[in-house]
C-alpha positions as CSV (number, residue, x, y, z in Angstrom):
1,M,-100.3,-203.9,-6.8
2,K,-97.0,-204.7,-8.1
3,K,-93.8,-202.5,-6.5
4,S,-91.3,-201.5,-9.4
5,S,-88.2,-202.0,-8.2
6,P,-85.7,-199.2,-8.8
7,T,-83.5,-199.5,-11.4
8,K,-79.8,-199.1,-11.0
9,T,-78.6,-195.9,-12.9
10,T,-74.6,-196.4,-14.0
11,P,-73.1,-193.7,-16.0
12,F,-73.3,-196.4,-19.2
13,R,-76.8,-196.3,-19.0
14,L,-77.2,-192.9,-18.9
15,I,-75.4,-192.6,-22.2
16,R,-77.8,-193.0,-25.5
17,Q,-77.5,-195.9,-27.9
18,G,-76.3,-193.7,-30.5
19,D,-73.5,-191.8,-28.1
20,R,-72.3,-195.3,-27.3
21,V,-71.3,-195.7,-30.9
22,Y,-69.4,-192.7,-31.3
23,F,-67.5,-193.3,-27.9
24,F,-66.3,-196.9,-29.3
25,L,-65.4,-194.9,-32.5
26,A,-63.1,-192.4,-30.3
27,F,-61.9,-195.2,-28.8
28,L,-60.8,-197.3,-31.7
29,F,-59.1,-194.1,-33.1
30,L,-57.0,-193.4,-29.9
31,V,-55.8,-197.3,-30.2
32,F,-55.2,-196.8,-33.6
33,A,-53.4,-193.3,-33.3
34,A,-50.9,-194.5,-30.5
35,G,-49.9,-197.6,-32.6
36,C,-49.0,-194.9,-35.5
37,V,-47.0,-192.9,-33.1
38,R,-45.0,-196.3,-32.0
39,E,-44.6,-196.7,-35.3
40,E,-43.1,-193.5,-36.6
41,E,-40.8,-193.8,-33.4
42,R,-39.8,-197.3,-34.1
43,V,-39.1,-195.8,-38.2
44,S,-36.8,-192.7,-37.1
45,E,-35.1,-194.7,-34.6
46,I,-34.0,-197.1,-37.7
47,E,-33.6,-193.9,-39.8
48,R,-31.4,-192.3,-36.6
49,D,-29.1,-195.8,-36.1
50,A,-28.7,-195.5,-40.2
51,Q,-27.3,-192.0,-40.0
52,G,-25.4,-191.9,-36.4
53,G,-25.0,-195.8,-35.7
54,V,-26.3,-198.0,-33.2
55,T,-25.2,-199.3,-29.8
56,V,-23.4,-202.7,-29.1
57,E,-25.5,-202.9,-26.0
58,K,-28.9,-202.4,-28.3
59,I,-27.9,-205.0,-30.4
60,T,-27.2,-207.6,-27.5
61,E,-30.0,-206.6,-25.4
62,N,-32.7,-206.8,-28.3
63,P,-31.2,-208.8,-31.1
64,E,-34.6,-209.4,-32.6
65,R,-35.0,-205.9,-33.5
66,Y,-31.7,-205.8,-35.2
67,V,-31.2,-209.2,-37.0
68,G,-31.1,-208.9,-40.6
69,E,-30.9,-204.9,-40.9
70,S,-28.1,-203.2,-41.7
71,V,-26.2,-200.9,-38.8
72,L,-23.6,-198.9,-38.6
73,V,-21.6,-199.2,-34.5
74,S,-19.1,-197.4,-33.5
75,A,-17.0,-199.4,-30.1
76,E,-13.7,-200.6,-29.1
77,I,-12.2,-203.6,-30.1
78,K,-12.4,-205.6,-27.4
79,R,-11.1,-209.2,-28.8
80,F,-9.4,-210.9,-31.8
81,Y,-10.7,-214.7,-32.1
82,Q,-9.0,-215.6,-35.2
83,P,-8.5,-213.6,-38.6
84,G,-11.9,-212.5,-39.7
85,V,-13.4,-212.7,-36.3
86,F,-13.0,-210.3,-33.5
87,S,-15.6,-208.6,-30.9
88,I,-16.4,-205.1,-30.3
89,S,-17.6,-203.4,-27.1
90,D,-19.0,-200.4,-25.8
91,E,-17.4,-198.4,-23.1
92,G,-18.8,-198.1,-20.0
93,P,-20.2,-199.8,-16.6
94,F,-22.0,-202.8,-18.6
95,E,-19.7,-204.1,-21.5
96,S,-21.9,-205.7,-23.9
97,E,-19.8,-207.6,-26.5
98,L,-20.6,-208.3,-30.1
99,I,-19.0,-210.6,-32.4
100,V,-17.8,-209.1,-36.3
101,V,-17.2,-211.2,-38.9
102,T,-15.4,-209.7,-42.0
103,T,-13.1,-210.3,-44.9
104,E,-12.3,-207.0,-44.5
105,P,-8.1,-206.6,-44.3
106,M,-7.0,-205.2,-41.1
107,P,-4.1,-205.4,-38.5
108,L,-4.1,-208.2,-36.3
109,P,-1.5,-208.9,-33.1
110,K,0.6,-211.8,-33.6
111,E,-0.8,-213.8,-30.6
112,L,-4.1,-215.1,-31.6
113,P,-6.7,-215.3,-29.5
114,G,-6.4,-212.6,-27.4
115,E,-7.0,-209.0,-26.6
116,P,-5.6,-206.3,-28.8
117,P,-2.5,-204.3,-27.9
118,E,-3.0,-200.4,-26.1
119,S,-2.0,-199.1,-29.4
120,M,-5.3,-200.7,-31.1
121,K,-7.7,-200.2,-28.6
122,E,-9.5,-197.3,-30.2
123,T,-13.2,-196.8,-31.3
124,V,-13.7,-198.7,-34.9
125,R,-16.8,-198.3,-37.0
126,V,-18.5,-201.3,-38.5
127,A,-21.0,-201.3,-40.8
128,G,-22.9,-204.7,-41.4
129,T,-26.0,-206.7,-41.3
130,V,-27.0,-208.4,-37.9
131,K,-27.3,-212.0,-38.4
132,R,-27.4,-215.1,-35.7
133,F,-24.2,-217.2,-35.2
134,V,-25.2,-220.4,-37.3
135,V,-21.7,-222.1,-38.0
136,A,-22.9,-222.9,-41.8
137,E,-24.2,-219.9,-42.9
138,I,-21.0,-217.6,-41.1
139,E,-19.1,-219.7,-42.9
140,R,-21.1,-219.7,-46.0
141,D,-21.0,-215.4,-46.1
142,L,-17.2,-215.2,-45.3
143,G,-16.1,-217.7,-47.6
144,F,-14.0,-219.7,-45.1
145,D,-13.9,-221.8,-42.4
146,L,-14.0,-220.9,-38.6
147,E,-11.7,-222.3,-36.2
148,Y,-13.2,-224.9,-34.4
149,R,-11.9,-223.3,-31.0
150,V,-13.8,-220.0,-32.1
151,E,-17.2,-222.3,-33.1
152,A,-17.1,-223.3,-29.5
153,E,-16.4,-220.0,-27.8
154,I,-19.2,-218.6,-30.1
155,E,-22.4,-219.1,-28.5
156,E,-25.0,-220.5,-31.1
157,N,-28.1,-218.2,-32.2
158,Q,-25.9,-215.3,-30.4
159,P,-26.0,-212.1,-32.6
160,V,-22.8,-211.5,-35.0
161,L,-22.3,-208.2,-37.2
162,V,-21.3,-209.9,-40.7
163,A,-19.4,-206.4,-41.7
164,Q,-19.4,-205.4,-45.0
165,S,-16.6,-202.6,-44.0
166,V,-14.5,-201.8,-41.1
167,S,-12.7,-198.5,-40.9
168,G,-10.9,-196.4,-37.8
169,V,-8.5,-199.4,-37.1
170,P,-5.4,-197.6,-36.0
171,H,-1.9,-198.6,-37.5
172,V,0.4,-200.1,-34.7
173,G,3.6,-198.5,-33.6
174,L,2.4,-195.7,-36.3
175,G,0.5,-193.3,-34.0
176,G,-2.8,-194.1,-35.6
177,G,-4.5,-193.6,-39.1
178,T,-6.3,-196.3,-40.9
179,F,-4.8,-199.5,-41.9
180,D,-4.6,-199.9,-45.8
181,G,-4.2,-203.5,-45.9
182,E,-0.6,-203.9,-45.6
183,E,1.9,-204.9,-42.7
184,R,2.6,-201.9,-40.8
185,G,4.8,-201.6,-37.3
186,S,5.3,-204.3,-35.2
187,G,3.2,-206.8,-33.6
188,V,0.8,-206.5,-36.6
189,R,0.2,-208.7,-39.9
190,G,-2.5,-208.2,-42.5
191,L,-6.0,-210.0,-41.8
192,G,-7.8,-211.0,-45.0
193,P,-9.3,-214.4,-45.6
194,P,-6.9,-217.6,-45.4
């Protein structure tokens, strides 16, 4: 006489064949729903960025997410490199710097490169497209050549903001306001393409 060996009872064996299909479909639904929620969060974050702006830190920490995107950034001018090229930075303990390139007229300190005078250390709003720093592409977008020392200082492929508009730049020595493209105040000259 043959003894039958006891079969192991596992939770999966207790589920009938038809029920397995339902569990599998429920699992797929949950995975799909979670993916949709993440996509909705990403879309709402991009919409929020477009309305209220994005931080320099977000762009520099995750450039792949922003390359090719139009953004609005409010930050303080950190450094001028040459006419049409400056950097902006978030305030705070972990200052991230983002290079901005533009053909927009704005005031500049007479000494380039360098930090802006105290009277210019205010928040500016920059609207533009995030791109990778590739010299030939940036020069083509701007319509003028970058100085060699600027090319050497800025790392290839780092994110840069190609600005369509820069607003909120104060007049030096005039107590604020925005720059209208004319020379104003001492220590300032207009910026435009060379």
